[in-house]
C-alpha positions as CSV (number, residue, x, y, z in Angstrom):
1,X,-4.6,-6.7,17.2
2,X,-4.2,-5.8,13.4
3,X,-2.1,-8.3,11.5
4,X,-1.0,-8.3,7.8
5,X,0.9,-11.0,6.5
6,X,2.2,-10.9,2.7
7,X,2.9,-13.9,0.5
8,X,3.8,-14.9,-2.9
9,X,7.4,-13.1,-3.4
10,X,10.1,-14.6,-5.4
11,X,12.7,-14.8,-8.0
12,X,11.0,-14.0,-11.7
13,X,12.6,-13.3,-15.1
14,X,11.7,-10.1,-16.8
15,X,8.1,-10.2,-18.4
16,X,7.0,-12.8,-16.0
17,X,4.1,-12.7,-13.5
18,X,3.6,-13.2,-9.8
19,X,0.7,-12.8,-7.8
20,X,1.3,-11.6,-4.1
21,X,-1.5,-12.2,-1.6
22,X,-2.1,-10.1,2.0
23,X,-3.7,-12.2,4.7
24,X,-5.6,-9.9,7.2
25,X,-7.0,-9.9,10.8
26,X,-8.2,-7.8,13.8
27,X,-10.1,-5.8,12.3
28,X,-13.4,-5.7,10.1
29,X,-11.2,-6.0,6.8
30,X,-14.6,-5.6,4.4
31,X,-14.9,-2.0,6.0
32,X,-11.6,-0.3,5.0
33,X,-9.5,0.1,2.2
34,X,-6.2,-1.5,1.3
35,X,-3.0,-0.6,-0.2
36,X,0.4,-2.1,-1.7
37,X,3.5,-0.5,-1.1
38,X,7.3,-1.4,-2.0
39,X,10.5,-0.1,-0.8
40,X,14.3,-0.7,-2.0
41,X,17.3,-0.7,0.1
42,X,17.9,3.1,0.8
43,X,14.9,4.2,-0.9
44,X,11.7,5.6,0.7
45,X,8.8,3.3,0.4
46,X,6.6,4.1,-2.3
47,X,2.5,3.8,-3.0
48,X,2.0,1.1,-5.7
49,X,-1.6,0.3,-5.4
50,X,-5.1,1.0,-3.3
51,X,-8.5,-0.5,-3.4
52,X,-11.6,0.8,-1.7
53,X,-13.5,-1.2,1.0
54,X,-15.5,-2.7,-1.4
55,X,-13.3,-3.2,-4.5
56,X,-15.3,-1.1,-6.7
57,X,-12.4,1.7,-6.8
58,X,-8.7,1.4,-7.5
59,X,-5.7,3.6,-7.7
60,X,-2.2,2.7,-9.1
61,X,0.9,4.3,-9.3
62,X,2.1,5.7,-12.8
63,X,4.9,3.0,-13.0
64,X,2.7,0.0,-12.7
65,X,-0.4,1.2,-14.4
66,X,-1.6,-1.5,-17.1
67,X,1.0,-4.1,-15.8
68,X,-0.5,-4.5,-11.9
69,X,-4.3,-5.1,-10.9
70,X,-5.0,-4.8,-7.0
71,X,-8.1,-7.1,-6.0
72,X,-9.3,-8.2,-2.9
73,X,-12.0,-11.1,-1.4
74,X,-13.8,-9.8,1.6
75,X,-14.8,-13.5,2.2
76,X,-11.4,-14.3,2.8
77,X,-10.0,-11.1,4.5
78,X,-7.2,-11.2,1.7
79,X,-5.9,-8.5,-0.9
80,X,-4.3,-9.3,-3.5
81,X,-1.6,-7.8,-6.1
82,X,-1.3,-9.5,-9.7
83,X,1.9,-8.5,-11.2
84,X,2.5,-9.0,-15.0
85,X,5.1,-7.9,-17.5
86,X,7.7,-7.4,-14.5
87,X,10.6,-5.5,-15.1
88,X,14.0,-5.5,-13.4
89,X,13.2,-1.9,-11.7
90,X,10.1,-4.0,-10.0
91,X,12.6,-5.7,-7.6
92,X,11.6,-4.5,-4.3
93,X,10.1,-5.7,-0.6
94,X,6.1,-5.3,-1.0
95,X,4.1,-4.4,1.6
96,X,0.6,-4.4,2.6
97,X,-0.8,-1.5,4.6
98,X,-4.2,-0.9,6.4
99,X,-5.2,1.5,9.4
100,X,-1.5,2.6,9.9
101,X,-0.5,-0.9,10.1
102,X,2.2,-2.3,7.7
103,X,2.9,-6.2,6.9
104,X,6.5,-7.4,7.2
105,X,6.8,-7.7,3.3
106,X,8.0,-9.7,0.9
107,X,10.7,-9.6,-1.4
108,X,9.8,-9.5,-5.1
109,X,13.0,-9.9,-7.3
110,X,13.2,-9.7,-11.3
111,X,16.3,-11.0,-12.9
112,X,17.2,-13.1,-15.7
């Protein structure tokens, strides 16, 4: 069974940084693209970033381009989201996604 477990969320001041991790199991991690999404209460879940199976190709939402970096370690079955220059509008629950499966989410709150 596919399992995606996010970690690394928390409270950070505007301008700060966080690194999210998503540990995957139950499938051949190195064969599949991985994505991060986020969702605020009452809003649609929105795309944040995607990385190809080998890590050579990445895509980002315009709202995070230049501030967030997605990466992966196929030896550790883990995908990361490095978030820099965080803004209050980045406050959301962040979800890992692959193969139609979602993780449980990790809360990121950007506030002074």
